[in-house]
DOKOL-731548 format. One line per 5 residues: their letters; for each residue z, y negated, x of C-alpha. Coordinates in pm, 1 decimal. Layout:
a> Z,Y,X ~ ... $
***
This chain:
xxxxx> 2152.6,-44.4,360.4 ~ 1923.3,-152.8,643.6 ~ 1734.1,119.3,824.5 ~ 1668.0,142.1,1193.8 ~ 1301.8,239.3,1219.9 $
xxxxx> 1209.2,366.6,1566.9 ~ 835.4,335.2,1634.9 ~ 627.2,631.7,1752.4 ~ 298.9,496.2,1890.8 ~ -17.5,702.2,1940.1 $
xxxxx> -371.8,625.3,2053.6 ~ -548.1,857.8,1809.1 ~ -421.7,1078.8,1526.2 ~ -592.1,1271.6,1248.7 ~ -381.5,1048.8,1023.2 $
xxxxx> -42.6,879.7,1054.1 ~ 68.2,1044.8,728.3 ~ -7.3,1388.4,876.3 ~ 201.6,1312.8,1186.3 ~ 485.6,1173.0,974.5 $
xxxxx> 473.8,1492.4,765.1 ~ 524.0,1695.5,1084.7 ~ 826.2,1482.0,1172.1 ~ 963.5,1527.1,818.9 ~ 938.4,1905.2,850.1 $
xxxxx> 1134.7,1877.4,1176.0 ~ 1412.3,1707.1,976.3 ~ 1351.5,1353.9,1100.5 ~ 1353.9,1045.7,877.7 ~ 1358.2,666.8,897.3 $
xxxxx> 1083.9,624.3,1152.7 ~ 740.6,464.8,1181.2 ~ 426.0,633.6,1310.8 ~ 152.8,399.3,1440.0 ~ -195.9,490.1,1563.5 $
xxxxx> -471.3,272.5,1706.6 ~ -729.2,489.2,1534.5 ~ -737.3,770.0,1279.4 ~ -995.2,1047.6,1278.3 ~ -924.2,1159.7,921.6 $
xxxxx> -772.7,856.4,752.2 ~ -756.5,893.3,376.3 ~ -677.8,697.8,64.4 ~ -590.0,803.7,-287.0 ~ -769.2,1103.8,-440.4 $
xxxxx> -856.6,1227.5,-90.3 ~ -1104.5,948.1,-24.6 ~ -1198.3,868.9,332.2 ~ -1037.1,556.9,478.6 ~ -1235.8,376.8,747.0 $
xxxxx> -999.2,382.0,1047.2 ~ -1185.5,228.9,1338.6 ~ -1022.3,67.7,1639.2 ~ -883.0,-278.8,1558.1 ~ -696.0,-191.2,1240.2 $
xxxxx> -327.2,-122.8,1186.9 ~ -257.0,235.0,1078.7 ~ 106.5,316.7,1019.1 ~ 327.7,543.8,812.7 ~ 691.3,483.4,725.5 $
xxxxx> 887.8,807.4,692.3 ~ 1193.2,786.8,468.5 ~ 1448.9,1030.1,336.6 ~ 1464.0,969.7,-38.9 ~ 1715.7,1086.8,-298.2 $
xxxxx> 1476.6,1077.6,-593.1 ~ 1126.2,1184.9,-502.7 ~ 999.9,1080.2,-847.7 ~ 1064.9,713.3,-768.8 ~ 823.5,695.8,-476.7 $
xxxxx> 582.7,467.4,-667.0 ~ 827.4,183.0,-607.9 ~ 783.2,237.7,-234.2 ~ 409.7,172.2,-276.0 ~ 494.2,-157.3,-447.7 $
xxxxx> 745.7,-246.6,-173.8 ~ 484.7,-173.3,94.4 ~ 222.7,-387.7,-81.4 ~ 461.8,-683.2,-108.5 ~ 568.0,-636.5,254.9 $
xxxxx> 208.2,-646.5,375.2 ~ 130.1,-948.1,155.4 ~ 428.5,-1140.0,291.7 ~ 361.9,-1045.3,654.1 ~ -7.0,-1136.2,634.5 $
xxxxx> 72.5,-1468.9,465.5 ~ 321.6,-1549.3,738.8 ~ 92.2,-1480.5,1033.7 ~ -237.1,-1602.5,888.5 ~ -158.8,-1847.7,608.3 $
xxxxx> -402.4,-1660.8,382.6 ~ -345.8,-1636.5,8.1 ~ -273.6,-1265.1,-23.5 ~ -253.7,-1079.6,-355.0 ~ -158.1,-726.7,-460.4 $
xxxxx> -382.8,-521.2,-683.5 ~ -247.3,-241.0,-897.9 ~ -163.8,20.1,-792.8 ~ -188.6,19.7,-414.3 ~ -421.8,-242.3,-266.4 $
xxxxx> -373.5,-576.4,-94.4 ~ -650.6,-834.1,-132.8 ~ -765.8,-1155.9,30.4 ~ -1026.2,-1361.5,-158.0 ~ -1081.2,-1066.9,-390.7 $
xxxxx> -1163.7,-824.3,-109.9 ~ -954.1,-532.7,10.5 ~ -765.7,-593.1,333.1 ~ -509.7,-313.4,300.0 ~ -460.9,14.7,118.5 $
xxxxx> -139.6,211.0,76.7 ~ -102.0,587.0,33.1 ~ 242.8,718.9,-54.0 ~ 291.7,1094.4,-31.8 ~ 604.0,1306.1,-65.1 $
xxxxx> 749.1,1607.5,112.1 ~ 984.8,1837.5,-76.5 ~ 1246.1,2049.5,93.9 ~ 1610.9,2047.0,193.6 ~ 1559.1,1677.0,258.3 $
xxxxx> 1302.8,1513.4,32.4 ~ 1093.6,1258.4,217.0 ~ 839.9,989.6,136.7 ~ 548.2,903.6,361.1 ~ 434.3,545.6,301.6 $
xxxxx> 97.4,508.3,471.4 ~ -40.0,158.6,535.5 ~ -393.2,84.3,652.9 ~ -445.6,-285.6,728.0 ~ -779.2,-429.4,839.4 $
xxxxx> -677.9,-658.1,1123.4 ~ -928.5,-718.3,1402.0 ~ -1240.5,-539.0,1276.2 ~ -1556.9,-750.8,1267.2 ~ -1756.1,-524.4,1036.1 $
xxxxx> -1728.1,-216.7,814.9 ~ -1951.4,73.5,711.4 ~ -2224.2,-36.6,470.7 ~ -2067.6,167.0,187.2 ~ -1761.8,-59.2,179.4 $
xxxxx> -1895.9,-373.4,346.6 ~ -1908.9,-579.4,26.7 ~ -1559.5,-471.7,-84.1 ~ -1358.5,-487.1,239.5 ~ -1246.8,-767.5,466.9 $
xxxxx> -1017.1,-817.0,765.8 ~ -789.4,-1080.4,911.4 ~ -1050.1,-1138.1,1184.2 ~ -1329.9,-1192.2,931.1 ~ -1115.4,-1427.2,723.3 $
xxxxx> -971.1,-1642.6,1002.0 ~ -1190.6,-1576.6,1309.4 ~ -875.1,-1494.8,1509.5 ~ -739.1,-1180.3,1670.6 ~ -393.1,-1052.8,1580.6 $
xxxxx> -134.6,-850.4,1768.5 ~ -98.3,-513.1,1596.5 ~ 259.1,-466.3,1718.2 ~ 362.6,-805.2,1588.4 ~ 212.8,-737.6,1244.6 $
xxxxx> 370.4,-391.1,1221.8 ~ 714.9,-527.3,1308.5 ~ 678.7,-806.1,1051.5 ~ 580.7,-555.4,783.1 ~ 878.4,-333.9,866.8 $
xxxxx> 1113.9,-632.3,857.5 ~ 988.8,-724.5,508.9 ~ 999.1,-359.5,399.8 ~ 1358.8,-327.4,516.0 ~ 1462.1,-635.0,318.9 $
xxxxx> 1303.0,-504.7,-1.1 ~ 1419.7,-147.5,52.7 ~ 1775.7,-253.5,-26.1 ~ 1668.2,-292.8,-391.9 ~ 1532.5,61.3,-387.1 $
xxxxx> 1852.5,192.2,-228.6 ~ 2057.4,28.3,-502.8 ~ 1814.1,155.3,-770.8 ~ 1737.8,-203.9,-867.1 ~ 1379.7,-109.0,-953.2 $
xxxxx> 1335.9,-399.2,-1194.2 ~ 1369.6,-645.6,-905.7 ~ 1090.8,-471.1,-714.3 ~ 857.3,-500.5,-1014.8 ~ 957.5,-863.7,-1067.4 $
xxxxx> 868.3,-955.3,-709.0 ~ 544.9,-752.0,-719.9 ~ 431.7,-945.0,-1028.2 ~ 456.7,-1275.1,-835.3 ~ 184.7,-1153.3,-599.6 $
xxxxx> -25.8,-975.2,-862.3 ~ -402.4,-1013.2,-863.9 ~ -431.7,-780.9,-1166.7 ~ -210.2,-923.3,-1439.5 ~ -373.4,-1160.8,-1685.0 $
xxxxx> -724.2,-1037.8,-1605.8 ~ -961.3,-830.2,-1816.1 ~ -1007.0,-504.0,-1630.1 ~ -1180.6,-170.8,-1659.1 ~ -953.3,123.5,-1581.7 $
xxxxx> -1120.4,448.7,-1480.7 ~ -879.7,739.1,-1529.7 ~ -903.9,1117.0,-1544.7 ~ -884.6,1099.6,-1924.5 ~ -1141.9,825.7,-1974.1 $
xxxxx> -1240.0,465.6,-1908.4 ~ -1056.0,183.6,-2082.1 ~ -1127.3,-189.6,-2089.9 ~ -865.3,-445.8,-2180.5 ~ -643.7,-727.1,-2060.0 $
xxxxx> -380.3,-632.9,-1802.4 ~ -69.6,-767.4,-1975.0 ~ 218.1,-604.5,-1788.8 ~ 348.8,-350.5,-1540.0 ~ 624.7,-143.7,-1699.3 $
xxxxx> 950.9,-19.9,-1549.8 ~ 775.9,293.2,-1412.9 ~ 502.5,95.5,-1232.1 ~ 240.0,181.8,-1496.6 ~ -21.2,-79.9,-1583.6 $
xxxxx> -19.4,-188.7,-1947.3 ~ -353.7,-286.3,-2101.4 ~ -415.8,-451.0,-2436.8 ~ -745.2,-305.2,-2552.3 ~ -1007.2,-490.6,-2753.5 $
xxxxx> -887.4,-331.1,-3078.6 ~ -537.9,-469.2,-3017.3 ~ -381.7,-137.2,-2923.8 ~ -180.1,-95.1,-2604.9 ~ -276.7,159.8,-2338.3 $
xxxxx> -52.9,263.0,-2050.9 ~ -245.1,344.2,-1731.5 ~ -46.3,583.0,-1511.8 ~ -311.2,650.9,-1250.7 ~ -665.8,535.2,-1196.2 $
xxxxx> -899.8,277.1,-1046.4 ~ -901.2,-81.1,-1169.5 ~ -1201.5,-316.3,-1168.3 ~ -1195.9,-676.7,-1281.1 ~ -1460.5,-724.8,-1550.1 $
***
C-alpha cells in the first residue's frame, strides 16, 4: 500500500523527531517533518548530530502494526537515501550497518528510528543528510562529508526529500506485506560492511571479526578470529 506523505516544513526545530513525536501523540501518522536546521539534533545513544543550515533534516512518521520490527524501517531509509543520492549526484553510495550512509568511506547520512507506544503505535524515522555544507565541526571533520564537498555542486533540499520519500514508499510495500527478507536482500546490495574485517564496540564488549552476514532480524553476524560466530545486535562498527 502506497502512503500519501504530506510535508510539514519548518525553519528551525529542536529536532524533527521531537516534532513528529508531537504529531504522533495527536493521533496523526503518515507524514514528513522537514526542518532547515535543528537545535538539538541527535543520533543513536543520544549523541549530538551536527545540524547546521544546508543539510536535510527530516522525519517520516508512520503508524506501525508491529513496533518490534522498526529496525527494518532503518534499513529501508538507508537504501532510500542511497538510491536518491546516487540518482541526483552519480556518487557511489554505500550503507553501513546499522544506520549510516557513506560516500568514499565517509558519513553523509545518519538515521535514527524511534518508536511511540500508545493506542496507535508509531515509528519516527529520522534522516539527517549532509547536502550543501562546506565544512563540519573539527570533532567530526575527518569522518563526515557532504554532497557539496563531494561534487562541488549545490542541491535542492526539497527535490532530495521528495526523491527519498518516493524510494521509501516503494520499499515500504515490502514492510507492509511483512516481506522482511526482501528488505535485507536489497540492503546487502548496497552494504559497505559485509565482507570486511570490523571491530564492533557493544555494551557487553568489543569484538573483532569478519562481517559475514546480516540475519533476518537485522543483526550483524561476525566470524571471530577463533572461528566462532558472534551476533551483534547493537553497537558501533569500525573497519579494521
